[in-house]
C-alpha positions in Angstrom: -57.3 -5.8 -59.7 -55.9 -8.5 -61.6 -55.2 -12.0 -60.1 -51.1 -12.8 -59.8 -52.0 -16.4 -60.7 -54.2 -16.4 -63.9 -54.4 -12.4 -64.8 -58.6 -12.8 -64.7 -59.7 -9.7 -64.0 -61.1 -9.5 -60.3 -63.5 -6.8 -58.2 -61.8 -5.0 -55.8 -62.5 -6.2 -52.7 -61.7 -10.1 -53.9 -60.8 -12.7 -51.3 -60.2 -15.0 -53.9 -60.4 -15.3 -57.5 -63.7 -16.8 -58.9 -61.4 -18.7 -62.0 -58.4 -20.6 -60.8 -59.5 -20.5 -56.7 -56.6 -18.6 -55.8 -56.2 -16.4 -52.9 -55.4 -12.6 -53.0 -52.5 -11.6 -51.5 -52.2 -8.2 -50.6 -49.8 -8.3 -48.0 -45.5 -7.7 -48.5 -43.9 -11.0 -47.3 -43.0 -10.9 -43.9 -41.3 -13.5 -41.4 -44.9 -13.0 -40.0 -46.9 -13.5 -42.4 -45.1 -16.5 -43.9 -45.1 -18.0 -40.2 -48.4 -18.2 -40.6 -49.3 -19.1 -43.9 -46.8 -22.1 -42.9 -49.0 -22.3 -39.6 -52.2 -22.7 -41.4 -50.7 -25.2 -44.2 -49.4 -27.6 -42.1 -50.8 -27.3 -38.9 -54.2 -26.6 -39.3 -56.7 -29.6 -38.8 -58.8 -28.1 -41.9 -56.1 -28.2 -44.0 -56.4 -31.4 -45.9 -52.8 -32.8 -44.7 -52.9 -33.4 -41.6 -56.8 -34.5 -41.8 -55.2 -37.1 -44.4 -52.4 -38.3 -41.4 -55.1 -38.7 -38.2 -58.0 -39.8 -40.0 -55.4 -42.6 -41.5 -55.0 -43.7 -38.0 -58.6 -42.9 -36.5 -60.6 -44.4 -39.6 -57.9 -45.1 -42.5 -60.4 -47.1 -44.3 -62.7 -43.6 -44.9 -60.0 -42.1 -46.4 -58.4 -45.3 -48.8 -62.0 -46.0 -50.2 -62.5 -42.4 -50.4 -60.2 -42.3 -53.0 -61.3 -45.1 -54.8 -64.2 -44.4 -55.0 -63.5 -41.8 -57.0 -63.6 -38.5 -53.6 -60.6 -36.4 -54.6 -61.0 -32.8 -52.0 -61.7 -34.3 -48.9 -57.7 -35.8 -48.1 -54.3 -35.6 -49.9 -53.9 -37.9 -52.9 -51.7 -40.7 -52.3 -49.0 -40.2 -54.8 -48.5 -36.5 -53.1 -49.1 -37.9 -49.2 -46.3 -40.3 -50.3 -44.0 -37.4 -51.9 -44.2 -35.7 -48.2 -43.0 -38.8 -46.0 -39.7 -39.8 -49.1 -38.7 -36.1 -48.7 -39.0 -36.3 -44.6 -37.0 -39.9 -44.6 -35.2 -38.3 -46.8 -34.0 -35.8 -44.2 -34.0 -38.4 -41.7 -31.7 -40.4 -43.3 -29.2 -37.1 -44.2 -29.4 -36.3 -40.4 -28.8 -40.0 -39.6 -25.5 -40.0 -41.7 -24.6 -36.7 -40.6 -24.5 -37.4 -36.7 -25.5 -40.5 -35.4 -24.2 -43.2 -37.9 -22.0 -44.2 -35.0 -24.5 -45.8 -33.7 -26.0 -48.2 -36.7 -24.1 -51.2 -35.5 -26.4 -54.1 -36.4 -23.8 -56.4 -35.0 -24.9 -54.8 -31.4 -28.1 -56.7 -32.1 -26.8 -60.0 -32.6 -24.6 -62.7 -30.9 -20.9 -61.1 -31.1 -19.6 -64.9 -32.3 -21.0 -64.5 -35.3 -20.0 -61.1 -36.4 -16.5 -62.0 -35.0 -14.5 -61.4 -37.8 -13.5 -59.1 -40.7 -15.3 -60.4 -43.3 -18.4 -60.4 -41.0 -17.8 -57.0 -40.0 -17.7 -55.4 -43.9 -20.3 -57.1 -45.1 -22.1 -56.0 -42.1 -20.9 -52.0 -42.7 -21.5 -52.6 -46.5 -25.0 -53.5 -46.0 -25.3 -50.4 -43.6 -23.8 -48.3 -46.2 -25.8 -49.5 -48.9 -29.4 -49.3 -47.1 -29.0 -45.7 -46.8 -27.5 -45.2 -50.3 -30.7 -46.8 -51.9 -33.0 -45.9 -48.6 -35.3 -43.9 -50.7 -35.1 -46.7 -53.6 -35.9 -49.6 -51.1 -39.1 -47.5 -49.4 -40.6 -47.1 -53.0 -40.5 -50.5 -53.9 -42.4 -51.5 -50.5 -45.2 -50.0 -51.6 -46.0 -52.6 -54.7 -43.9 -55.5 -53.0 -47.1 -55.2 -50.2 -49.5 -54.6 -52.5 -49.0 -58.0 -54.5 -48.5 -59.9 -51.3 -52.0 -58.4 -50.4 -53.9 -59.2 -53.8 -52.6 -62.4 -53.7 -54.0 -62.8 -49.9 -57.3 -60.9 -50.9 -57.9 -62.2 -54.5 -62.1 -62.6 -53.6 -61.9 -59.6 -53.1 -62.8 -56.4 -55.0 -59.7 -54.1 -55.0 -57.5 -54.8 -58.1 -53.3 -54.3 -58.0 -53.9 -50.3 -58.3 -55.7 -50.2 -55.8 -53.8 -51.9 -53.0 -50.8 -49.9 -54.4 -53.2 -46.9 -53.3 -53.6 -48.7 -49.6 -49.7 -49.2 -49.3 -48.8 -45.4 -50.3 -51.1 -44.5 -47.3 -50.3 -46.5 -44.8 -46.8 -47.0 -45.9 -46.4 -43.0 -46.0 -48.3 -42.4 -42.8 -46.0 -45.2 -40.8 -43.2 -43.1 -42.6 -44.1 -40.1 -40.9 -44.4 -41.4 -37.4 -41.3 -43.6 -37.7 -39.5 -40.0 -38.9 -40.7 -37.9 -36.3 -40.2 -40.4 -32.7 -36.6 -41.8 -34.4 -35.6 -38.1 -34.5 -36.6 -37.8 -30.9 -35.0 -41.5 -30.0 -31.9 -39.9 -31.2 -31.9 -36.5 -30.2 -32.2 -38.2 -26.7 -31.4 -42.0 -26.5 -29.5 -42.7 -29.4 -27.8 -45.9 -28.4 -31.7 -47.0 -28.2 -32.2 -46.4 -31.5 -31.6 -50.1 -32.9 -34.0 -51.2 -30.6 -36.8 -48.5 -31.5 -36.0 -49.9 -34.8 -37.4 -53.2 -34.4 -39.7 -52.4 -32.3 -41.0 -50.5 -34.7 -41.6 -53.3 -36.9 -43.7 -54.8 -34.8 -46.1 -51.6 -35.0 -45.7 -51.6 -38.8 -47.5 -55.4 -38.8 -50.1 -54.2 -35.8 -50.9 -51.4 -38.1 -51.6 -52.6 -41.3 -53.6 -56.0 -39.3 -55.6 -53.2 -38.2 -56.0 -51.1 -41.9 -56.3 -54.6 -43.1 -59.7 -55.3 -41.0 -61.2 -51.9 -41.1 -61.1 -52.1 -45.0 -62.0 -55.7 -45.4 -64.7 -55.5 -42.3 -62.6 -59.0 -40.9 -63.9 -61.1 -38.0 -61.0 -62.0 -35.6 -60.5 -65.3 -37.1 -61.0 -64.2 -40.5 -58.2 -61.5 -39.8 -56.2 -64.4 -38.0 -55.8 -66.8 -41.1 -55.6 -63.5 -43.3 -52.5 -62.8 -41.4 -51.0 -66.6 -41.3 -51.2 -66.2 -45.2 -49.7 -62.6 -45.1 -46.7 -64.0 -43.4 -46.3 -67.2 -45.8 -46.6 -65.3 -49.3 -44.5 -62.3 -48.1 -41.7 -64.9 -46.2 -41.7 -66.9 -50.1 -41.6 -62.9 -51.4 -39.1 -61.6 -49.1 -37.0 -64.7 -49.8 -36.6 -63.5 -53.5 -36.0 -60.2 -52.4 -33.1 -61.2 -50.5 -31.6 -62.9 -53.4 -31.8 -60.3 -55.9 -30.5 -57.5 -53.5 -27.4 -60.2 -52.8 -27.6 -60.2 -56.6 -27.7 -56.2 -57.0 -25.0 -55.9 -54.3 -22.8 -58.1 -56.2 -22.8 -56.1 -59.5 -22.4 -52.9 -58.0 -19.7 -54.2 -55.3 -21.0 -54.1 -52.1 -19.8 -57.5 -51.8 -16.8 -58.6 -52.9 -15.7 -62.4 -53.2 -12.7 -61.8 -52.4 -13.2 -61.1 -48.7 -14.4 -64.8 -48.8 -11.1 -66.4 -49.4 -9.6 -67.3 -46.6 -6.5 -65.7 -45.4 -3.2 -67.2 -45.9 -1.5 -68.7 -42.9 
């Protein structure tokens, strides 16, 4: 008998290949064993994916520090975990654009006096469309964006920029998975409340990162408060710069047209 993965000679009783570690499959593929394989892969606590996801909320410092210190077998590596979250968020965007896009009216969250003209409504619609079209790019850009802020705030700590990126690859992925699951539930049950859910989730994101950074850097309550204030100042400054760059990008791609700002002829 030979391993179907690496063609190594095996004894007939082998359950796993001693060369590549692949499991020996003897049964023909059926719906039943396919379902068993999927269940074992994604829903068994012993598998790395589910363990990584759970531990990022229970003991996030262990997941992150394990990878940074060189442990590679216990948890899913951050790029693979980020890939899973990116795939799920992409599917969520597809579902939203297909069935729920009418509920994405940001103007309903603000005063009607601000969005009572065609130009404002057009800008809001273009911004929403751009957010959907470039959602994966925006989501991916958030990781180095947050890492750069973090390394400034924690400049005297032992982590370099790449290691800060690892922190946010894990944290943003975990939050994205939670957001997709909860978001789809909200859209299915009370879609008109989805915008409120989105705003609320930003606060969840804020507190989750405060929780992670406190545990990783072993901050006291007073240190945590000071770091949060510093983080917010740096975030605001970088967000303004990022917003300006996004506005330039939208102008260059035609999402914003200066012709819309010309006063209407009387």
